[in-house]
Residue frames relative to the residue before (quaternion, step in Angstrom):
aa qw qx qy qz dx dy dz
R 1.0000 0.0000 0.0000 0.0000 0.00 0.00 0.00
L 0.4021 -0.7136 0.5156 0.2514 3.64 -0.96 0.81
E 0.6734 -0.5165 0.3518 0.3949 3.48 -1.30 0.46
S 0.6664 0.5181 -0.3170 0.4323 3.61 0.94 -0.67
G 0.5283 -0.6611 0.3798 0.3736 3.56 1.32 -0.12
A 0.5463 0.6241 -0.3835 0.4061 3.63 1.27 0.01
Y 0.5025 -0.6397 0.4944 0.3063 3.52 -1.11 0.59
P 0.5070 -0.6104 0.4770 0.3780 3.67 -0.98 0.48
A 0.4840 -0.6692 0.4963 0.2676 3.50 -1.23 0.73
F 0.0990 -0.7734 0.6229 0.0636 3.56 -1.10 0.76
P 0.2309 -0.8141 0.5174 0.1272 3.57 0.20 1.25
G 0.6750 0.5111 -0.3214 0.4241 3.58 0.73 -0.87
V 0.6527 0.5173 -0.2998 0.4652 3.62 1.01 -0.72
L 0.6611 0.5045 -0.3029 0.4655 3.54 0.95 -0.93
A 0.6685 0.5113 -0.3152 0.4386 3.49 0.90 -0.90
H 0.6416 0.5327 -0.3145 0.4535 3.53 1.07 -0.81
L 0.6517 0.5099 -0.3214 0.4604 3.55 1.06 -0.80
E 0.6313 0.5351 -0.3193 0.4617 3.58 1.04 -0.78
M 0.6510 0.5091 -0.3037 0.4741 3.52 1.08 -0.83
L 0.6369 0.5165 -0.3278 0.4692 3.60 1.01 -0.75
E 0.6534 0.5218 -0.3021 0.4577 3.59 1.03 -0.90
F 0.6492 0.5193 -0.2948 0.4711 3.54 1.05 -0.86
R 0.6519 0.5155 -0.2973 0.4700 3.58 1.06 -0.87
A 0.6538 0.5297 -0.3070 0.4446 3.51 1.02 -0.82
R 0.6660 0.4845 -0.3021 0.4801 3.54 1.03 -0.90
R 0.6458 0.5284 -0.3214 0.4477 3.59 1.02 -0.71
E 0.6641 0.4697 -0.3179 0.4870 3.56 1.02 -0.82
A 0.6151 0.5439 -0.3626 0.4409 3.61 1.04 -0.63
M 0.6585 0.5084 -0.3012 0.4661 3.54 0.99 -0.90
E 0.6480 0.5119 -0.3172 0.4663 3.58 1.01 -0.94
Q 0.6464 0.5168 -0.3266 0.4566 3.60 1.00 -0.84
E 0.6544 0.5051 -0.3101 0.4696 3.56 0.98 -0.88
E 0.6501 0.5015 -0.3198 0.4728 3.60 0.95 -0.81
K 0.6143 0.5561 -0.3232 0.4571 3.57 1.07 -0.84
E 0.6670 0.5045 -0.2883 0.4663 3.56 0.94 -1.00
R 0.6389 0.5156 -0.3413 0.4577 3.61 0.99 -0.82
R 0.6798 0.5031 -0.3066 0.4368 3.55 0.93 -0.92
E 0.6386 0.5253 -0.3092 0.4697 3.51 1.12 -0.75
E 0.6487 0.5061 -0.3093 0.4768 3.56 1.02 -0.82
K 0.6601 0.4902 -0.3158 0.4736 3.59 0.92 -0.84
S 0.6360 0.5352 -0.3301 0.4473 3.56 1.01 -0.85
A 0.6624 0.5028 -0.2971 0.4692 3.60 0.97 -0.89
F 0.6326 0.5248 -0.3303 0.4639 3.56 1.07 -0.71
L 0.6705 0.5092 -0.2905 0.4546 3.53 0.91 -0.94
K 0.6360 0.5207 -0.3167 0.4733 3.56 1.02 -0.88
A 0.6415 0.5135 -0.3189 0.4724 3.62 1.01 -0.80
K 0.6420 0.5257 -0.3121 0.4627 3.57 1.00 -0.89
I 0.6399 0.5429 -0.3124 0.4452 3.54 0.98 -0.90
R 0.6445 0.5245 -0.2987 0.4693 3.50 1.01 -1.02
E 0.6702 0.5046 -0.3100 0.4473 3.58 0.92 -0.94
L 0.6529 0.5078 -0.3129 0.4668 3.61 0.97 -0.91
R 0.6589 0.5041 -0.3235 0.4551 3.58 0.92 -0.80
L 0.6275 0.5248 -0.3345 0.4679 3.59 1.08 -0.72
R 0.6679 0.4927 -0.3024 0.4687 3.57 0.98 -0.84
R 0.6054 0.5514 -0.3455 0.4584 3.52 1.12 -0.70
D 0.6895 0.4698 -0.2871 0.4706 3.58 0.82 -0.96
Q 0.6388 0.5125 -0.3397 0.4625 3.61 1.03 -0.61
L 0.6559 0.4888 -0.3083 0.4856 3.59 1.01 -0.79
R 0.6376 0.5228 -0.3265 0.4622 3.57 0.96 -0.81
E 0.6448 0.5112 -0.3126 0.4745 3.63 1.01 -0.78
K 0.6630 0.5208 -0.2846 0.4563 3.52 1.00 -0.94
L 0.6469 0.5043 -0.3098 0.4809 3.55 1.06 -0.84
E 0.6509 0.5015 -0.3371 0.4596 3.58 0.94 -0.68
R 0.6360 0.5163 -0.3413 0.4610 3.58 1.02 -0.68
L 0.6610 0.5106 -0.3160 0.4501 3.56 1.01 -0.84
E 0.6440 0.5140 -0.3275 0.4624 3.57 1.03 -0.80
K 0.6383 0.5076 -0.3316 0.4743 3.63 1.01 -0.78
A 0.6833 0.4763 -0.3157 0.4546 3.57 0.92 -0.87
Q 0.6512 0.5309 -0.3219 0.4366 3.62 1.05 -0.64
L 0.7144 0.3909 -0.2608 0.5184 3.54 1.01 -0.68
G 0.3489 -0.7337 0.5494 0.1951 3.56 -0.95 0.94
K 0.7505 -0.3240 0.2850 0.5006 3.45 -1.26 -0.44
E 0.8493 0.1158 -0.1373 0.4964 3.56 -1.22 0.83
G 0.6965 -0.5200 0.2768 0.4098 3.59 1.00 0.78
I 0.5031 0.6406 -0.4352 0.3837 3.64 1.23 0.17
P 0.4608 -0.6840 0.4741 0.3084 3.60 -0.71 0.96
S 0.4301 -0.7000 0.5222 0.2288 3.53 -0.99 0.85
D 0.5878 -0.5764 0.4397 0.3591 3.58 -1.18 0.57
P 0.5180 -0.6095 0.4872 0.3503 3.66 -1.09 0.66
P 0.5709 -0.6029 0.4179 0.3688 3.58 -1.11 0.66
L 0.4916 -0.6628 0.4885 0.2837 3.52 -1.06 0.83
P 0.4964 -0.6498 0.4718 0.3299 3.60 -1.00 0.67
S 0.5394 -0.6289 0.4566 0.3240 3.56 -1.15 0.66
P 0.6462 -0.5085 0.3749 0.4281 3.62 -1.17 0.39
R 0.6343 0.5381 -0.3409 0.4381 3.60 0.99 -0.69
E 0.6665 0.4809 -0.3102 0.4778 3.57 0.95 -0.88
V 0.6316 0.4913 -0.3570 0.4819 3.67 0.94 -0.61
L 0.6633 0.5076 -0.3329 0.4377 3.59 0.85 -0.75
E 0.6298 0.5189 -0.3211 0.4807 3.62 1.07 -0.82
W 0.6516 0.5150 -0.3116 0.4617 3.56 0.98 -0.85
K 0.6557 0.4907 -0.3260 0.4723 3.61 0.98 -0.77
I 0.6399 0.5308 -0.3461 0.4348 3.58 0.97 -0.74
R 0.6258 0.5301 -0.3378 0.4618 3.57 1.02 -0.87
N 0.6896 0.4796 -0.2966 0.4544 3.59 0.87 -0.90
L 0.6240 0.5369 -0.3563 0.4420 3.56 1.08 -0.62
R 0.6370 0.5357 -0.3325 0.4435 3.54 0.98 -0.81
E 0.6562 0.4974 -0.3001 0.4816 3.58 0.99 -0.81
L 0.6496 0.5270 -0.3013 0.4577 3.52 1.05 -0.84
L 0.6647 0.5030 -0.3036 0.4614 3.56 0.97 -0.78
R 0.6133 0.5264 -0.3533 0.4711 3.60 1.06 -0.66
V 0.6838 0.4694 -0.3145 0.4617 3.60 0.93 -0.74
F 0.6948 0.4810 -0.2924 0.4475 3.62 0.89 -0.87
R 0.5265 0.6496 -0.4078 0.3668 3.64 1.18 -0.50
L 0.6711 0.5175 -0.2723 0.4557 3.55 1.11 -0.69
T 0.7138 0.4619 -0.2145 0.4808 3.55 1.31 -0.39
G 0.6532 -0.5308 0.2901 0.4554 3.53 1.32 0.03
I 0.6201 0.4896 -0.3247 0.5199 3.54 1.37 0.28
S 0.0035 0.7876 -0.6160 0.0162 3.54 -0.88 0.99
G 0.0703 -0.8165 0.5730 -0.0079 3.57 -1.10 0.68
K 0.1509 -0.7529 0.6325 0.1011 3.45 -1.37 0.32
L 0.3608 -0.7201 0.5565 0.2040 3.55 -0.98 0.89
S 0.0692 -0.7746 0.6277 0.0355 3.54 -1.11 0.70
K 0.6869 -0.4708 0.3252 0.4480 3.57 -1.22 0.05
R 0.7368 0.4278 -0.2407 0.4649 3.55 1.12 -0.65
G 0.7998 -0.2008 0.1577 0.5432 3.59 1.14 -0.32
L 0.6440 -0.5177 0.4371 0.3552 3.56 -1.08 -0.85
S 0.1680 -0.7576 0.6274 0.0649 3.53 -0.97 1.00
V 0.0752 -0.8085 0.5832 -0.0238 3.65 -0.65 1.14
S 0.1037 -0.7473 0.6530 0.0669 3.53 -1.21 0.78
F 0.1994 -0.7566 0.6161 0.0907 3.55 -1.03 0.98
H 0.1134 -0.7938 0.5971 0.0231 3.58 -0.63 1.20
T 0.1969 -0.8068 0.5529 0.0677 3.58 -0.30 1.34
A 0.0177 -0.7876 0.6158 -0.0101 3.42 -1.37 0.52
F 0.1004 -0.7915 0.6008 0.0494 3.53 -1.23 0.55
E 0.8384 -0.0474 -0.0353 0.5419 3.54 -0.75 1.15
G 0.7566 -0.4103 0.2110 0.4633 3.64 0.86 0.93
S 0.6444 0.5003 -0.3237 0.4792 3.62 1.24 -0.01
F 0.3512 -0.7341 0.5359 0.2248 3.61 -0.79 0.92
L 0.1917 -0.8182 0.5398 0.0501 3.48 -0.87 1.00
D 0.8248 -0.1357 0.1183 0.5361 3.62 -0.56 -1.06
S 0.2384 -0.7256 0.6275 0.1515 3.50 -1.39 0.53
F 0.1273 -0.7868 0.6025 0.0413 3.55 -1.05 0.85
H 0.2349 -0.8039 0.5404 0.0811 3.58 -0.99 0.69
L 0.0215 -0.7882 0.6146 -0.0247 3.52 -1.18 0.77
E 0.1395 -0.7762 0.6102 0.0765 3.54 -1.02 0.88
L 0.1423 -0.7870 0.5987 0.0449 3.53 -0.88 1.06
L 0.2440 -0.7668 0.5784 0.1335 3.55 -0.88 0.97
L 0.2190 -0.7709 0.5872 0.1136 3.58 -0.86 1.01
R 0.1807 -0.7908 0.5808 0.0677 3.48 -0.71 1.18
P 0.3673 -0.7692 0.4716 0.2258 3.65 -0.33 1.20
E 0.6450 0.5588 -0.3459 0.3900 3.59 0.91 -0.81
S 0.7815 0.2561 -0.1653 0.5444 3.60 1.08 -0.70
R 0.3572 -0.7571 0.4867 0.2496 3.58 1.30 -0.07
E 0.5302 0.6090 -0.4002 0.4333 3.58 1.05 0.82
F 0.3567 -0.6962 0.5671 0.2579 3.58 -1.23 0.53
R 0.0927 -0.7698 0.6308 0.0300 3.50 -1.16 0.76
I 0.4783 -0.6545 0.5029 0.2999 3.59 -0.99 0.86
R 0.2206 -0.7894 0.5636 0.1024 3.61 -0.73 1.09
R 0.7408 -0.2569 0.1709 0.5967 3.56 0.87 -0.95
H 0.0354 -0.8116 0.5821 -0.0351 3.57 -1.25 0.52
S 0.3442 -0.7106 0.5743 0.2161 3.56 -1.39 0.18
I 0.3111 0.7602 -0.5035 0.2679 3.55 1.28 0.53
P 0.4987 -0.6410 0.4726 0.3422 3.64 -0.91 0.79
P 0.5982 -0.6235 0.3826 0.3270 3.53 -1.07 0.78
F 0.6832 0.4829 -0.3152 0.4481 3.61 1.04 -0.50
I 0.5277 0.5600 -0.4450 0.4582 3.58 1.19 0.16
P 0.4523 -0.7289 0.4478 0.2523 3.63 -0.71 1.05
L 0.0111 -0.8479 0.5295 -0.0234 3.64 0.63 1.11
E 0.6940 0.4681 -0.2959 0.4601 3.58 0.82 -0.93
Q 0.6181 0.5431 -0.3351 0.4591 3.53 1.01 -0.80
L 0.6757 0.4803 -0.2949 0.4752 3.61 0.87 -0.89
S 0.6437 0.5186 -0.3329 0.4538 3.59 0.90 -0.86
R 0.6632 0.4932 -0.3185 0.4642 3.65 0.93 -0.82
K 0.6793 0.5023 -0.2916 0.4485 3.57 1.03 -0.76
F 0.8119 0.2915 -0.1385 0.4865 3.64 0.83 -0.86
L 0.7113 0.4378 -0.2820 0.4721 3.64 0.93 -0.77
P 0.6361 -0.1666 -0.7443 -0.1164 1.57 -2.16 1.26
S 0.5301 0.6920 -0.3920 0.2940 3.58 1.26 -0.20
D 0.8160 0.2281 -0.0832 0.5246 3.63 0.91 -0.80
L 0.1505 -0.8205 0.5503 0.0344 3.55 0.24 1.31
R 0.6523 0.5414 -0.3054 0.4336 3.57 0.93 -0.90
G 0.6631 0.5059 -0.2767 0.4772 3.49 0.97 -0.93
F 0.6436 0.5292 -0.3188 0.4518 3.58 1.04 -0.83
L 0.6854 0.4622 -0.2974 0.4775 3.62 0.87 -0.96
D 0.6439 0.5196 -0.3372 0.4492 3.63 0.93 -0.79
A 0.6890 0.4868 -0.2939 0.4495 3.63 0.84 -0.89
L 0.6473 0.5183 -0.3050 0.4683 3.53 1.05 -0.87
F 0.6515 0.5068 -0.3088 0.4726 3.59 0.96 -0.87
R 0.6392 0.5325 -0.3234 0.4509 3.60 0.97 -0.80
H 0.6522 0.5007 -0.3111 0.4766 3.61 1.01 -0.75
L 0.6611 0.4935 -0.3107 0.4721 3.60 0.93 -0.92
N 0.6789 0.4983 -0.3082 0.4426 3.56 0.79 -0.92
A 0.6626 0.4953 -0.3141 0.4658 3.57 0.98 -0.82
F 0.6183 0.5474 -0.3380 0.4514 3.61 0.95 -0.78
V 0.6872 0.4685 -0.2708 0.4847 3.60 0.85 -1.05
G 0.6448 0.5184 -0.3321 0.4529 3.62 1.03 -0.69
R 0.6435 0.5114 -0.3239 0.4686 3.59 0.97 -0.79
R 0.6495 0.5208 -0.3042 0.4630 3.57 0.98 -0.90
Q 0.6829 0.4856 -0.2931 0.4604 3.53 0.95 -0.99
Q 0.6014 0.5496 -0.3675 0.4485 3.66 1.03 -0.62
L 0.6592 0.5078 -0.3092 0.4603 3.60 0.92 -0.90
E 0.6647 0.5092 -0.3052 0.4537 3.60 0.94 -0.82
Q 0.6579 0.4887 -0.3078 0.4833 3.52 1.06 -0.77
F 0.6235 0.5364 -0.3332 0.4609 3.57 1.04 -0.75
Q 0.6525 0.5022 -0.3186 0.4696 3.59 0.96 -0.79
E 0.6743 0.4844 -0.3039 0.4672 3.59 0.92 -0.83
Q 0.7439 0.4346 -0.2621 0.4348 3.65 0.76 -0.84
F 0.7962 0.2365 -0.1064 0.5466 3.56 1.16 -0.67
S 0.1532 0.8362 -0.5069 0.1425 3.53 1.06 0.81
D 0.6716 0.5049 -0.3059 0.4477 3.59 1.08 -0.63
R 0.7089 0.4229 -0.2562 0.5029 3.63 1.25 -0.25
I 0.5965 0.5431 -0.3686 0.4619 3.60 1.19 -0.33
Q 0.1776 -0.7685 0.6026 0.1214 3.61 -0.82 0.91
G 0.8253 0.1214 -0.1456 0.5319 3.53 -0.75 1.12
I 0.6302 -0.5247 0.4309 0.3766 3.50 -1.35 -0.44
P 0.4492 -0.6976 0.4677 0.3046 3.62 -0.60 0.91
E 0.3051 -0.7470 0.5565 0.1982 3.53 -1.08 0.67
R 0.0503 0.7930 -0.6029 0.0717 3.50 -1.06 0.81
N 0.3990 -0.6728 0.5520 0.2890 3.61 -1.20 0.29
S 0.7285 -0.4649 0.2612 0.4300 3.55 -1.22 0.27
L 0.7008 0.4675 -0.2735 0.4642 3.60 1.04 -0.73
C 0.3283 -0.7700 0.4728 0.2751 3.56 1.35 -0.19
N 0.4864 0.6230 -0.4829 0.3770 3.62 0.96 0.72
L 0.7263 0.2802 -0.2481 0.5766 3.61 1.25 0.40
L 0.0373 0.8174 -0.5655 0.1031 3.54 -0.29 1.28
S 0.0211 0.7833 -0.6196 0.0454 3.55 -1.13 0.85
F 0.1361 0.7820 -0.5888 0.1523 3.55 -0.91 0.96
R 0.4069 -0.6761 0.5605 0.2514 3.56 -1.36 0.50
Y 0.1030 -0.8024 0.5875 -0.0202 3.56 -0.88 1.00
S 0.1535 -0.7954 0.5829 0.0635 3.56 -0.83 1.00
I 0.1701 -0.7570 0.6250 0.0857 3.48 -1.26 0.80
P 0.3556 -0.7584 0.4934 0.2342 3.58 -0.46 1.14
G 0.0505 0.7841 -0.6166 0.0498 3.65 -1.13 0.73
K 0.7092 -0.4602 0.3262 0.4229 3.55 -1.35 -0.02
S 0.7284 0.4068 -0.2365 0.4980 3.49 1.08 -0.65
G 0.7237 -0.3745 0.2362 0.5293 3.54 1.28 0.30
N 0.6340 -0.5297 0.4026 0.3942 3.52 -1.29 -0.01
G 0.2089 -0.7663 0.5910 0.1407 3.52 -0.91 0.99
A 0.2019 -0.8000 0.5596 0.0775 3.59 -0.64 1.15
F 0.1011 -0.7858 0.6102 -0.0028 3.49 -1.06 0.93
R 0.2801 -0.7136 0.6020 0.2232 3.60 -1.12 0.46
V 0.1224 -0.7857 0.6059 0.0250 3.58 -0.81 1.06
R 0.0843 -0.7909 0.6057 -0.0207 3.43 -1.00 1.02
L 0.0849 -0.8137 0.5750 0.0067 3.54 -0.56 1.21
R 0.0770 -0.8004 0.5944 0.0096 3.58 -0.89 0.89
Y 0.1816 -0.7652 0.6121 0.0826 3.63 -0.79 1.10
G 0.2159 -0.8125 0.5284 0.1181 3.60 -0.18 1.28
D 0.7191 0.3285 -0.2347 0.5656 3.60 1.13 -0.51
A 0.3016 -0.7852 0.5148 0.1661 3.60 -0.40 1.17
G 0.6298 0.5182 -0.3425 0.4664 3.58 1.22 -0.06
R 0.6880 0.4251 -0.2840 0.5150 3.59 1.27 0.17
S 0.3647 -0.7406 0.5212 0.2164 3.54 -1.21 0.53
L 0.6111 0.5061 -0.3735 0.4805 3.59 1.20 0.45
P 0.4885 -0.6817 0.4491 0.3081 3.62 -0.88 0.84
T 0.3427 -0.7197 0.5696 0.2003 3.52 -1.25 0.62
E 0.7972 0.1334 -0.1107 0.5783 3.59 1.19 -0.38
V 0.0581 -0.7869 0.6142 0.0139 3.62 -1.05 0.82
A 0.0432 -0.8011 0.5960 -0.0334 3.54 -0.75 1.10
V 0.0579 -0.7824 0.6201 -0.0022 3.59 -0.79 1.06
T 0.0036 0.7895 -0.6119 0.0462 3.58 -0.82 1.10
């Protein structure tokens, strides 16, 4: 020991200790880096195995689909038919869209569990007149509409229109039926207005049939030599229109 109380310096020993400490840190870092590489390598190998497994599964699934798509002797098989529930849901969606369109033209409807209820609101020259109602029953097993009950007048060709349009063309059926109803109400309203406005010139009571597509009346025109009377006959060849197609005056 020196007089100052300090220990003698050993440069060689300190340098050796520093070298050992540096080597230990380096080995620790190398070991840590090695462990990270091994961990990353193990993760990548596991990921590769997972991707290969998914590839094999997809390849097997694709082969099954290709075999199912091809029928015997390489002929493509028919696509699977939709279930009755899918067909019913598709019809309901179409009916909702159809009702939204018809609501602007005087037809309103409401879906129910059993089918469809439709109301026809007729009008003439901007005035609303009569309303008629119709209930259609939807049969899921046959996917067809059938008339359940209605308030349509018996002289409107309802059965004829249903045979022509149903079950394939519901829109065409409703449109044609509404056209017949509106035309009938329009012809009837024209006759009533004519009787009110020219009551002093009409002789007797005009004759008409139930459908109002055949009208006949006597009409007088005042003159100096007396009233001249004529018989007028109107025929509506198209029951879906409110204008006559033939006029005869005798």
